[in-house]
C-alpha positions, 0 to 999 in steps of 0.5 A: 275850632282851635285845632282846625285853625292849627291844621289850616295854618300848618298846611299853609306853612308847609305848602309855602315851604314846598313852593319855595324849595321846589317851585319853578319861577324863570327856571329857578326855585324862589329859594335860589332867586333869594340866595342869588340876590343875597349874594349880589347885594351883601358883600361877603368881605363887609360881612366878614369885617362885621363878624370880626369886629364883633368878635374883637369887641367881645374879646375886649369886653371879656378881658376888661371884666376879668381884669376888674374882677381880679383887681377888685378888693371887695365891696366897700363898707359905707357905714360910719362908726356911729351908724355901726354903734347905733345898730349894735345898740339896737341889737343889744336891746332886742336880746 
């Protein structure tokens, strides 16, 4: 049953793809209609601005991370001298 479902869905998907690429609606294929609508509604200059701002933000983030990692002195130890002595006593008792 699963194989039959797979074959039916695959056939439907391939058929839809062929229709979108080669079908004829008002003298054009549905894919050409979608591309034409995309070009009309999405302003390319706006899309380029978004791409540029994303790239700039990524570069800024990489720069900030590299600066922090270069300036970092390592993790700080939060254990007090009393705590360290208690831990050493426990370890000494186990030996």
